[in-house]
N, C-alpha and C positions, 0 to 999 in steps of 0.2 A: 914465404910459406911454401913448403914442398907440396907438389901436386897431390900426394897421397895422404896428406894430413888434413884432418877435419878440425876446424876451429871450434873452440868451446862455446862461442856465441857468434851470432851473425854480425859481421862488420862489413862496411862498404869498401869498395876499392879505394886505395889512397889517391888514385887519379881523380876522383870525384870530389870537388871542393865546394865551399859555400858560394863562391862567385858564380860557378856554373849552375848551381841549384837556384840561385836568385834569378838568373837569366831565364831559366826554364819557367819559373812562375810568371815572370813578366810577359812571356810570349803566349801564355795559355789562352787568354781571352781571344786574341786574334786568331790563334790556331783553330780554336773551336768554331769561330765565326766563318773561317775559310774552309773548314772541314778537311784540313790537311795539316800534317806536322810542319814545323818550321824548318826549312832546309838548312839554314845557318846553324841552328842548334844541333841538328843531327850531324852535320859535317864536323862541328867542333867536338861533339862526343866521339866521332870517328878519329879525329886527330889526337885525342887523348888515349886512344886504344880501347875505348869503352864500347866499341861495336864488334869486338872480338874477344870478349871476356872468357868465353868457354872454349875457344879454339886452343888446342894444345900449344904450349910454348915452342915445341920443336917444329911446329908448322907456321909459326909467325904470330901466334896469339898470346894472350896473357895467361892462359892455362889455369884459371882460378877455380877454387872449390865452388860448387853450385850454391852453397850457403852465402858466399860473398856476392854471388850474382843475384840471389833473392833479395839481399839487403840493398844492393845497387838499384834494383827495380823498385823496391819499396820507397827508397829515398827520392828517386826521380818522380814516382807516381804521386807522392805526397804533395809535391809542388804543382804538378799538372798531370792528371790521370792519363790523358791521351798520349803525352810524350813518354810517360812510363811504359805504356803498352807497346808503343812503337820501338822504344829502346829494347824492350824485352823480346819482341818478335824478331827484330832484325838480328839480334844476337843468336836467336834460335836458328834463323836461316843461315847465318854464318857457320853455325855448328853443323847443320846439315851438309853444307858445302864441304866443310873440312872432314866430315864423317865418311863421305861416300866417294868423293873424287880422289884421284891418285895423290898420294902425299907430295910428290914432286910438283904437281900442278898447284896444290894449295900453298906450299911453301914459296913457290915462284910467284904466285899471285900476290901474296902478302908482302913479299920483298919489293914488288913493283908498285902495289897499291896498299900501303899499310893503313891508310885512313879510310878505306872503302866502307861504304854503308851498303849492306846487302839486304834486300827485302825478298819476299817470295812466298811460296806455299809448298808444304810437304805432302799435300793431298794430290794424288795423281789424276789431274783433270785433263791432261793432254795425251796425244798419241805421237810417237816418234817412229820413223822408218829410216833404215840405214841408206846412205848414199856414199859415194866416193869422198873420203876425207872427213866424214862426220854423219850428221843426222838432219832430217827435216822434221820440224815440229809444228803441230797444229793443236790449239787448245785454248780454253778459257779458264782462268783461275780466279776464284772469288776470294774475298776477304784478304787481299794482298796488302796488309797493313804497312804503311810507310812507303808504298810504291812511288809516290810522287817526290819523295825526298831521297830516294836511293840512287846509288851509282850503278848497281848491278841487281839483277834478279836471279834467284835460283828457284826452279820449279820442277815438280815431279811429273813424270809421264809414264804411260804404259807402252812397252815396246810392241809395236804392231805384230799380230800373229802369234804371240807367245802364249803357251799353255803348258804348265802353269804360268801365270803372268810374271813377266820381268819388268822391273821399273828402271827408268832412266832419269837421273837427276842431271839437269843442264844448267849452265851458267851463261847468261846473256847480258849485254850492256842494257841498262835501263833506257827506255825510249818513251817519252811522254805521249807520243802520238798513238801508242798502243794501249793506253789506259782509257777505260770507259768509266765515266763519272757515275758511279752507282751508290756511293756512300751518303745516304740521306737518313740520318738516325738521330735519336734523342740521347743515346749513351755513347761515350767514347767518340764524340763527333770529330775530334781533331786528329784521328788516326789515319785518315785518308785511305781506308781499307777498300779501295775500289777494285774493279775487275781488271785483269790484264789479259789481253788477247793476242796470241801469236798465230800468224797464218803463213804457212809455207816458209817458216823461218829456218835458215841454215845455221847449225851449230857445229863448230869444228870438234873433232873427236877428243881433243885434249881437254875440252871444257864440258865433257859429259862422262857419266859413269853408269854402267848397267849393273844392277844388283837384283837378287831374288826379292820377291815381294815379302815384306815384313822382315827383312834381313837386319842383322846387327851391323853397326858401323865396321869399317875396316879395323883390323887389330891395331891397338894403340895403347901406349903406356898410361894415358890419362884414364883413371877409373871410370869417369863419366861416360866414356866411349865404349865401355863394356856392358852398358845397360841398354835394354830395348827402348824403343821410342815411347812406349807406355810408361816408362819410368824417367825418361829424360825431359818430357815436355809438360807434365802437370805441375811440377814444383814451381817453375817461374811464375805461373799465373797467381800463385798465392801471394807473391810479393806485390803484385798490382792491387789485389783485393785488400791486402793488409795496409798498404799505403793510403788507399781511399778511406778505409775505416779510421785510421789514425787522424787523417785530416778532418774527417767528420767529427771525431771526438773533440779535437781542438776548436773547431768552429762552434760547436755546441757549447763548449765551456765558455768561450768568449761571449756568445749570445746570452747565456744564462746570467752572466753578471751585469749585462747591459739592459736586458729586456724586462719590463714590468708588464705582465699579462693584463688584459682587460679586466677591470673590476678587482684586480689583486691588490693586496696591501704591501707586497714586497716584490723584489725582483724574482725572476724565474728560478734563480739558484736557491731560493728559499723554499721551493715547493717539493713535496715528497715525490711527485711523479718525475721531476727532473733528477732527483737523487737516484731513484730507481733506474732511470734511463741511462745515466752516465755509468752507473755501476754495472749494469747488464752489458752495455756496449764494451766496456773495458774487459770484462770477463770473457765475453764471446770472442773478441779479437785476440786476446792474449792466449786463451785456450787453444784456438786454432793454430796460432804460431808455434806453441809448444808441441802440439801433436805433430805438426809438420817437421819441426826440428828433430824430434825423436826418431821419426820414421826415416828421415834423410840420413841421419847418423847410421841407422841400422843397415840400409841398403848400400851406403857408401863403404862401410866396413867390409861387406861381402865383396863388393866390386874391387876394392883396393887390395884384398887378399886373394884375388882371382877365384873367389868362391862363387857359389850359385845362389841367386836370390830365389827363395822358395815362393811357391804360389801364395802362401799366406802372407809372407812379407810384402810381396807385390800388391796384394789386395789391401793390406793395411796402409801402404804408402799411397795408393790411389784414393782410398777412403779419407786419409788425412787431408789430402789436397782439396778434394771436393767438399769435405766437411768444413775446412777452414774458410773456403770461399763462401759457403752458405752462412757460416757464422758472421762473416763480415757484412753480408747483405742484411742479416737480422740486426746486427749492431747499428747500421746506418738507418734502417727502417725505424728502430726504436727511438733514435735521436730525432729523426724527422717528425715522428708523431708527437714527441714531447716538445718540440720547438713550436708547435701550433702553426698558425697561418703564416708566420714568417718564412717558413721553409718553402712556401708556394710562390714566393716572389723571386724574380731573377737577381735581385740585389743580394740575396742569400745564396751561398754556394751549396747549401745542404740538399736542395732538390736535384741539382745537377750531379752531385756526388752519388745520390741514390740511383739515378739513371746509369751512371758510369759503373758502379759496382754490380748492378744487375746485368750489365752487358758482359762483364767478365765471365759470368756463369753461362753465357751463351756458347762459350767454347766447349767443344765436345769432350776435351780432355778433363774438364772439371765440372761438367754438368751435374745437376743433382742426381740424375739417374745413375751416375757412376757409383754412388754409394750403395744402391741396390745390387749392382753388378758385383761390387766387392763383397757384399753379404753372401751372394751365391757361392763365391769362391771360398769364403771362410767356412761355409757349411758343406764343403766338399763337392759342390756341383760345378758343372762346366759354366764358364763365364758367359759363353755365347758371344764373346767380343774378341776379335783377333788381336786387339791392342793389349789385351791382358796376357 
Protein backbone atom coordinates (compact mmCIF):
# COMPACT_ATOMS: atom_id res chain seq x y z
CA UNK A 1 0.00 0.00 0.00
CA UNK A 2 1.38 3.42 -0.90
CA UNK A 3 1.84 5.71 2.05
CA UNK A 4 -0.55 8.33 0.68
CA UNK A 5 -3.43 5.91 0.06
CA UNK A 6 -6.25 5.43 2.52
CA UNK A 7 -7.67 1.89 2.76
CA UNK A 8 -11.43 1.54 2.31
CA UNK A 9 -11.71 -0.35 5.59
CA UNK A 10 -9.44 -0.98 8.53
CA UNK A 11 -7.13 -3.97 8.05
CA UNK A 12 -4.35 -5.11 10.39
CA UNK A 13 -0.70 -5.33 9.31
CA UNK A 14 0.05 -8.57 7.50
CA UNK A 15 2.91 -9.12 9.95
CA UNK A 16 0.41 -9.78 12.77
CA UNK A 17 -0.70 -13.42 12.63
CA UNK A 18 -2.93 -15.71 14.66
CA UNK A 19 -0.05 -17.40 16.45
CA UNK A 20 1.18 -14.06 17.78
CA UNK A 21 -2.31 -13.11 18.92
CA UNK A 22 -2.74 -16.43 20.73
CA UNK A 23 0.54 -15.89 22.56
CA UNK A 24 -0.58 -12.41 23.59
CA UNK A 25 -3.78 -13.80 25.12
CA UNK A 26 -1.85 -16.55 26.91
CA UNK A 27 0.46 -14.06 28.64
CA UNK A 28 -2.32 -11.73 29.76
CA UNK A 29 -3.13 -13.08 33.20
CA UNK A 30 0.52 -13.24 34.23
CA UNK A 31 1.21 -9.77 32.85
CA UNK A 32 -1.65 -8.28 34.84
CA UNK A 33 -0.55 -10.05 38.01
CA UNK A 34 3.01 -8.77 37.61
CA UNK A 35 1.77 -5.28 36.59
CA UNK A 36 4.19 -5.22 33.66
CA UNK A 37 4.09 -6.19 29.98
CA UNK A 38 5.67 -9.44 28.88
CA UNK A 39 9.19 -8.65 27.66
CA UNK A 40 9.32 -11.58 25.27
CA UNK A 41 6.04 -10.64 23.63
CA UNK A 42 7.13 -7.03 23.16
CA UNK A 43 10.51 -8.13 21.78
CA UNK A 44 8.81 -10.46 19.31
CA UNK A 45 6.45 -7.70 18.18
CA UNK A 46 9.58 -5.63 17.63
CA UNK A 47 11.21 -8.37 15.57
CA UNK A 48 8.12 -8.40 13.33
CA UNK A 49 8.52 -4.67 12.71
CA UNK A 50 5.35 -3.95 14.66
CA UNK A 51 7.02 -1.48 17.03
CA UNK A 52 7.64 0.95 14.14
CA UNK A 53 4.36 0.81 12.27
CA UNK A 54 4.04 4.60 11.94
CA UNK A 55 7.72 5.38 11.34
CA UNK A 56 8.16 6.41 7.68
CA UNK A 57 9.59 3.72 5.42
CA UNK A 58 12.46 5.96 4.32
CA UNK A 59 13.56 6.15 7.96
CA UNK A 60 13.44 2.41 8.56
CA UNK A 61 9.83 1.91 9.63
CA UNK A 62 6.80 0.28 8.05
CA UNK A 63 5.24 3.63 7.12
CA UNK A 64 1.68 2.37 7.32
CA UNK A 65 -1.60 4.29 7.25
CA UNK A 66 -2.93 5.11 10.75
CA UNK A 67 -6.09 3.12 9.97
CA UNK A 68 -3.92 0.02 9.76
CA UNK A 69 -2.31 0.97 13.05
CA UNK A 70 -5.71 1.42 14.73
CA UNK A 71 -6.72 -2.06 13.58
CA UNK A 72 -3.41 -3.51 14.80
CA UNK A 73 -4.06 -1.94 18.18
CA UNK A 74 -7.65 -3.23 18.24
CA UNK A 75 -6.63 -6.80 17.40
CA UNK A 76 -3.89 -6.94 20.04
CA UNK A 77 -6.12 -5.28 22.65
CA UNK A 78 -8.89 -7.80 22.03
CA UNK A 79 -6.52 -10.54 23.22
CA UNK A 80 -5.09 -8.56 26.15
CA UNK A 81 -5.91 -4.88 26.81
CA UNK A 82 -2.66 -3.97 28.55
CA UNK A 83 -0.51 -5.44 25.78
CA UNK A 84 -2.60 -3.53 23.26
CA UNK A 85 -2.06 -0.30 25.17
CA UNK A 86 1.71 -0.81 25.40
CA UNK A 87 1.99 -1.77 21.74
CA UNK A 88 0.07 1.40 20.91
CA UNK A 89 2.08 3.77 23.13
CA UNK A 90 5.47 2.33 22.18
CA UNK A 91 4.62 2.87 18.53
CA UNK A 92 3.66 6.45 19.39
CA UNK A 93 7.00 7.01 21.11
CA UNK A 94 8.82 5.59 18.09
CA UNK A 95 6.83 8.06 16.01
CA UNK A 96 7.92 10.94 18.28
CA UNK A 97 11.53 9.84 17.94
CA UNK A 98 11.22 9.71 14.15
CA UNK A 99 9.27 12.97 14.00
CA UNK A 100 11.74 15.23 15.79
CA UNK A 101 15.26 13.81 15.71
CA UNK A 102 17.42 14.21 12.61
CA UNK A 103 16.41 11.87 9.79
CA UNK A 104 19.96 10.55 9.51
CA UNK A 105 19.92 9.68 13.22
CA UNK A 106 16.58 7.88 12.92
CA UNK A 107 17.55 5.95 9.79
CA UNK A 108 20.90 4.99 11.32
CA UNK A 109 19.24 3.88 14.53
CA UNK A 110 16.78 1.56 12.80
CA UNK A 111 19.52 0.19 10.55
CA UNK A 112 21.39 -0.82 13.72
CA UNK A 113 18.38 -1.65 15.95
CA UNK A 114 15.50 -2.71 13.66
CA UNK A 115 13.77 -4.63 16.46
CA UNK A 116 13.98 -1.85 19.04
CA UNK A 117 11.11 -1.28 21.47
CA UNK A 118 10.90 2.39 22.47
CA UNK A 119 8.84 3.58 25.43
CA UNK A 120 8.67 7.11 26.80
CA UNK A 121 6.66 10.26 27.25
CA UNK A 122 5.96 13.23 25.02
CA UNK A 123 5.00 15.37 28.03
CA UNK A 124 7.94 17.69 28.84
CA UNK A 125 8.60 16.72 32.47
CA UNK A 126 12.36 17.19 32.40
CA UNK A 127 14.87 20.03 32.11
CA UNK A 128 17.94 19.93 29.89
CA UNK A 129 21.00 22.17 29.83
CA UNK A 130 23.69 22.18 27.15
CA UNK A 131 27.19 20.85 27.81
CA UNK A 132 30.08 19.98 25.54
CA UNK A 133 28.96 17.25 23.18
CA UNK A 134 25.35 17.07 24.28
CA UNK A 135 22.93 17.69 27.12
CA UNK A 136 22.47 17.04 30.83
CA UNK A 137 18.97 15.88 31.69
CA UNK A 138 17.04 15.90 34.97
CA UNK A 139 13.41 14.93 35.33
CA UNK A 140 10.64 12.54 36.28
CA UNK A 141 8.22 11.24 33.68
CA UNK A 142 4.97 9.61 34.77
CA UNK A 143 2.85 7.06 32.91
CA UNK A 144 5.77 5.65 30.92
CA UNK A 145 3.85 2.65 29.61
CA UNK A 146 6.04 -0.30 28.69
CA UNK A 147 9.18 1.15 30.29
CA UNK A 148 10.08 -2.21 31.85
CA UNK A 149 9.95 -4.02 28.50
CA UNK A 150 11.61 -1.34 26.36
CA UNK A 151 15.14 -1.18 24.99
CA UNK A 152 15.14 2.62 24.75
CA UNK A 153 13.25 5.58 26.16
CA UNK A 154 12.41 8.82 24.38
CA UNK A 155 11.30 11.64 26.69
CA UNK A 156 10.48 15.32 26.26
CA UNK A 157 12.13 18.15 28.18
CA UNK A 158 12.16 21.93 28.43
CA UNK A 159 15.44 23.59 27.48
CA UNK A 160 16.64 25.48 30.54
CA UNK A 161 16.29 29.26 30.32
CA UNK A 162 14.31 29.41 27.06
CA UNK A 163 11.47 31.91 26.67
CA UNK A 164 9.36 31.09 24.75
CA UNK A 165 9.96 27.51 25.77
CA UNK A 166 11.90 25.20 23.55
CA UNK A 167 11.57 21.45 23.87
CA UNK A 168 14.28 18.85 23.65
CA UNK A 169 13.38 15.26 22.81
CA UNK A 170 16.07 12.81 23.90
CA UNK A 171 16.72 9.12 23.31
CA UNK A 172 18.43 7.13 26.07
CA UNK A 173 19.03 3.40 26.65
CA UNK A 174 16.44 1.91 29.01
CA UNK A 175 17.82 1.30 32.49
CA UNK A 176 15.68 -0.67 35.00
CA UNK A 177 17.45 0.99 37.93
CA UNK A 178 15.90 4.32 36.88
CA UNK A 179 12.30 3.05 37.08
CA UNK A 180 10.20 3.75 40.18
CA UNK A 181 7.45 1.20 40.81
CA UNK A 182 4.39 3.47 40.89
CA UNK A 183 1.85 1.56 38.78
CA UNK A 184 -0.69 0.11 41.24
CA UNK A 185 -4.05 0.29 39.44
CA UNK A 186 -7.28 -1.58 38.76
CA UNK A 187 -7.36 -0.78 35.03
CA UNK A 188 -4.68 -1.61 32.43
CA UNK A 189 -2.67 -3.21 35.23
CA UNK A 190 -0.25 -4.97 32.91
CA UNK A 191 1.04 -1.87 31.15
CA UNK A 192 3.85 -1.19 33.62
CA UNK A 193 3.22 2.56 33.32
CA UNK A 194 5.70 3.43 36.04
CA UNK A 195 7.73 6.60 36.60
CA UNK A 196 11.14 7.05 34.97
CA UNK A 197 13.64 9.31 36.75
CA UNK A 198 16.82 10.71 35.18
CA UNK A 199 19.34 12.58 37.31
CA UNK A 200 22.29 14.43 35.75
CA UNK A 201 22.06 12.09 32.78
CA UNK A 202 24.33 12.90 29.82
CA UNK A 203 22.80 12.54 26.36
CA UNK A 204 25.01 12.93 23.27
CA UNK A 205 23.95 15.64 20.84
CA UNK A 206 23.03 13.24 18.03
CA UNK A 207 20.42 11.59 20.26
CA UNK A 208 18.61 14.84 21.02
CA UNK A 209 16.59 17.38 19.08
CA UNK A 210 15.55 20.90 20.08
CA UNK A 211 12.26 22.14 18.63
CA UNK A 212 9.83 24.98 19.38
CA UNK A 213 7.04 24.13 21.80
CA UNK A 214 3.96 22.68 20.04
CA UNK A 215 5.93 22.42 16.81
CA UNK A 216 5.03 20.17 13.91
CA UNK A 217 7.33 17.24 13.08
CA UNK A 218 10.21 17.72 10.68
CA UNK A 219 9.09 17.92 7.02
CA UNK A 220 8.32 14.43 5.81
CA UNK A 221 6.63 12.76 2.87
CA UNK A 222 4.43 10.65 5.12
CA UNK A 223 1.10 12.54 5.49
CA UNK A 224 0.80 11.52 9.16
CA UNK A 225 3.85 13.67 9.95
CA UNK A 226 2.17 16.77 8.56
CA UNK A 227 -0.38 16.71 11.37
CA UNK A 228 -0.04 18.35 14.81
CA UNK A 229 0.15 16.15 17.90
CA UNK A 230 -3.50 16.87 18.66
CA UNK A 231 -4.39 14.91 15.53
CA UNK A 232 -1.68 12.25 15.64
CA UNK A 233 -2.26 10.88 19.13
CA UNK A 234 -6.03 10.61 19.81
CA UNK A 235 -6.83 8.14 17.02
CA UNK A 236 -4.75 5.18 18.28
CA UNK A 237 -6.52 5.22 21.66
CA UNK A 238 -9.78 4.41 19.90
CA UNK A 239 -8.29 1.11 18.78
CA UNK A 240 -7.66 0.13 22.40
CA UNK A 241 -11.17 1.09 23.53
CA UNK A 242 -12.73 -0.65 20.53
CA UNK A 243 -10.79 -3.85 21.15
CA UNK A 244 -11.96 -3.94 24.77
CA UNK A 245 -15.58 -3.35 23.75
CA UNK A 246 -15.41 -6.11 21.13
CA UNK A 247 -14.00 -8.56 23.67
CA UNK A 248 -16.73 -7.64 26.16
CA UNK A 249 -19.41 -8.21 23.51
CA UNK A 250 -18.05 -11.68 22.77
CA UNK A 251 -17.64 -12.56 26.45
CA UNK A 252 -21.22 -11.49 27.19
CA UNK A 253 -22.52 -13.46 24.20
CA UNK A 254 -20.83 -16.60 25.50
CA UNK A 255 -22.12 -15.97 29.02
CA UNK A 256 -25.67 -15.36 27.84
CA UNK A 257 -25.92 -18.80 26.27
CA UNK A 258 -24.49 -20.55 29.34
CA UNK A 259 -25.98 -18.70 32.30
CA UNK A 260 -29.46 -19.24 33.70
CA UNK A 261 -30.16 -16.36 36.11
CA UNK A 262 -31.53 -17.06 39.57
CA UNK A 263 -35.26 -17.94 39.48
CA UNK A 264 -35.27 -17.62 35.66
CA UNK A 265 -36.89 -20.26 33.45
CA UNK A 266 -34.40 -19.92 30.61
CA UNK A 267 -30.85 -18.85 29.94
CA UNK A 268 -29.79 -15.19 30.00
CA UNK A 269 -29.92 -15.07 26.20
CA UNK A 270 -33.70 -15.38 26.38
CA UNK A 271 -34.21 -12.25 28.49
CA UNK A 272 -35.24 -8.89 26.98
CA UNK A 273 -32.65 -7.01 29.03
CA UNK A 274 -29.90 -9.15 27.49
CA UNK A 275 -31.29 -8.48 24.01
CA UNK A 276 -31.27 -4.75 24.71
CA UNK A 277 -27.77 -4.85 26.20
CA UNK A 278 -26.11 -6.64 23.30
CA UNK A 279 -27.90 -4.47 20.74
CA UNK A 280 -26.92 -1.24 22.46
CA UNK A 281 -23.32 -2.39 22.92
CA UNK A 282 -22.96 -3.31 19.26
CA UNK A 283 -24.49 -0.02 18.14
CA UNK A 284 -22.40 2.10 20.50
CA UNK A 285 -19.08 0.49 19.56
CA UNK A 286 -19.89 0.37 15.85
CA UNK A 287 -21.05 3.98 15.66
CA UNK A 288 -17.88 5.14 17.37
CA UNK A 289 -15.69 3.23 14.92
CA UNK A 290 -17.59 4.61 11.94
CA UNK A 291 -17.30 8.22 13.15
CA UNK A 292 -13.56 7.76 13.73
CA UNK A 293 -13.08 6.24 10.27
CA UNK A 294 -14.92 9.10 8.57
CA UNK A 295 -12.96 11.79 10.36
CA UNK A 296 -9.63 10.03 9.82
CA UNK A 297 -10.34 9.85 6.09
CA UNK A 298 -11.11 13.57 6.04
CA UNK A 299 -7.96 14.78 7.76
CA UNK A 300 -5.82 12.24 5.92
CA UNK A 301 -7.03 13.58 2.59
CA UNK A 302 -6.04 17.08 3.64
CA UNK A 303 -2.61 15.97 4.85
CA UNK A 304 -1.93 13.80 1.80
CA UNK A 305 -2.69 16.71 -0.55
CA UNK A 306 -0.57 19.13 1.53
CA UNK A 307 -3.77 20.93 2.41
CA UNK A 308 -4.66 22.58 5.69
CA UNK A 309 -6.83 20.89 8.28
CA UNK A 310 -9.45 23.45 9.28
CA UNK A 311 -10.34 24.19 12.88
CA UNK A 312 -13.73 22.54 12.38
CA UNK A 313 -12.14 19.41 10.89
CA UNK A 314 -9.72 19.26 13.80
CA UNK A 315 -12.54 19.63 16.30
CA UNK A 316 -14.65 16.92 14.66
CA UNK A 317 -11.68 14.55 14.59
CA UNK A 318 -10.99 15.08 18.28
CA UNK A 319 -14.71 14.79 19.02
CA UNK A 320 -14.89 11.49 17.13
CA UNK A 321 -12.03 9.99 19.12
CA UNK A 322 -13.31 11.02 22.55
CA UNK A 323 -16.90 10.11 21.66
CA UNK A 324 -15.82 6.70 20.39
CA UNK A 325 -13.99 5.97 23.65
CA UNK A 326 -16.99 7.09 25.71
CA UNK A 327 -19.23 4.88 23.56
CA UNK A 328 -17.01 1.89 24.28
CA UNK A 329 -17.20 2.58 28.00
CA UNK A 330 -21.00 2.78 27.80
CA UNK A 331 -21.09 -0.45 25.80
CA UNK A 332 -19.08 -2.38 28.38
CA UNK A 333 -21.05 -0.84 31.28
CA UNK A 334 -24.29 -1.95 29.63
CA UNK A 335 -23.03 -5.52 29.27
CA UNK A 336 -21.68 -5.68 32.82
CA UNK A 337 -25.05 -4.56 34.19
CA UNK A 338 -26.91 -7.14 32.13
CA UNK A 339 -24.49 -9.88 33.18
CA UNK A 340 -25.60 -9.51 36.78
CA UNK A 341 -23.51 -10.79 39.67
CA UNK A 342 -21.32 -12.88 37.35
CA UNK A 343 -19.39 -9.80 36.26
CA UNK A 344 -18.33 -9.16 39.86
CA UNK A 345 -16.32 -12.38 40.05
CA UNK A 346 -12.71 -12.61 38.91
CA UNK A 347 -13.57 -15.75 36.95
CA UNK A 348 -15.42 -13.47 34.52
CA UNK A 349 -13.34 -11.04 32.44
CA UNK A 350 -16.18 -8.53 32.20
CA UNK A 351 -15.36 -6.59 35.38
CA UNK A 352 -11.69 -6.30 34.42
CA UNK A 353 -12.63 -5.18 30.92
CA UNK A 354 -14.73 -2.39 32.40
CA UNK A 355 -11.80 -1.21 34.52
CA UNK A 356 -9.54 -1.35 31.47
CA UNK A 357 -11.81 0.63 29.15
CA UNK A 358 -12.40 3.28 31.79
CA UNK A 359 -8.62 3.65 32.13
CA UNK A 360 -8.34 4.48 28.41
CA UNK A 361 -10.44 7.62 28.95
CA UNK A 362 -7.98 8.74 31.60
CA UNK A 363 -5.62 9.80 28.83
CA UNK A 364 -5.96 13.53 28.24
CA UNK A 365 -6.08 13.13 24.46
CA UNK A 366 -9.42 11.29 24.66
CA UNK A 367 -10.86 12.44 27.99
CA UNK A 368 -14.59 13.15 27.96
CA UNK A 369 -13.94 16.87 28.46
CA UNK A 370 -12.35 16.97 25.01
CA UNK A 371 -15.86 16.76 23.56
CA UNK A 372 -16.76 20.03 25.28
CA UNK A 373 -13.58 21.61 23.91
CA UNK A 374 -14.48 20.45 20.43
CA UNK A 375 -17.91 22.04 20.87
CA UNK A 376 -16.31 25.37 21.69
CA UNK A 377 -14.35 25.26 18.45
CA UNK A 378 -17.38 24.22 16.39
CA UNK A 379 -19.24 27.27 17.74
CA UNK A 380 -16.39 29.57 16.71
CA UNK A 381 -14.89 30.06 20.17
CA UNK A 382 -11.30 29.66 21.25
CA UNK A 383 -10.56 26.12 22.36
CA UNK A 384 -8.51 27.20 25.37
CA UNK A 385 -6.27 24.19 24.67
CA UNK A 386 -2.90 24.48 22.91
CA UNK A 387 -3.28 20.91 21.64
CA UNK A 388 -6.19 22.03 19.44
